[in-house]
C-alpha positions in Angstrom: 0.3 53.2 38.1 -0.6 50.1 36.1 1.9 47.9 34.4 1.0 47.0 30.8 1.9 43.5 29.7 1.7 42.6 26.0 1.0 38.8 25.8 0.6 38.8 22.0 3.6 37.7 19.9 5.3 40.6 18.3 6.5 38.6 15.3 4.6 36.0 13.3 6.3 32.7 13.0 7.1 32.1 9.4 6.5 28.7 7.9 9.9 27.1 7.4 11.3 23.7 6.6 10.6 21.5 9.5 12.3 18.1 10.0 9.1 16.5 11.3 7.3 17.5 8.1 10.1 16.0 6.1 10.0 12.7 8.1 6.3 12.4 7.7 6.6 13.0 3.9 9.3 10.3 3.7 7.2 8.0 5.8 4.2 8.5 3.5 6.3 7.8 0.4 7.8 4.7 1.8 4.4 3.4 3.0 2.9 4.1 -0.4 5.7 2.2 -2.2 5.4 -0.6 0.3 1.6 -0.9 -0.3 2.2 -0.8 -4.1 4.8 -3.6 -4.2 2.8 -5.7 -1.7 -0.3 -5.3 -4.0 1.7 -6.3 -7.0 3.0 -9.4 -5.1 -0.5 -10.4 -4.2 -1.6 -10.0 -7.9 1.2 -12.3 -9.0 0.2 -14.9 -6.4 -3.4 -14.7 -7.5 -2.4 -15.2 -11.1 -0.2 -18.1 -10.2 -3.0 -19.8 -8.2 -5.5 -19.2 -11.0 -3.2 -20.8 -13.5 -2.8 -23.8 -11.2 -6.5 -24.1 -10.8 -7.1 -23.9 -14.6 -4.5 -26.7 -15.1 -6.1 -28.9 -12.4 -9.6 -28.3 -14.0 -8.3 -29.3 -17.4 -6.8 -32.5 -15.9 -10.2 -33.3 -14.2 -11.9 -32.8 -17.5 -9.5 -35.1 -19.3 -9.9 -37.8 -16.6 -13.7 -37.5 -16.9 -13.6 -37.9 -20.6 -11.3 -40.9 -20.2 -13.7 -42.6 -17.8 -16.8 -42.0 -20.0 -14.9 -43.5 -23.0 -14.6 -46.8 -21.3 
């Protein structure tokens, strides 16, 4: 007489709320917000540096004009 063993699961596992999925979702949102605010910070720094560069270039232009007027 042979013993029959059923190795297949009898019930399918239903997809439920899993804490790991929630943590991954929160991590993705936090990382996205972090990248957004870091990008905005870099844009502001670039704008500030471009303004300083334009100001210095205007000063150089004025100094060159002053030299040639002599």
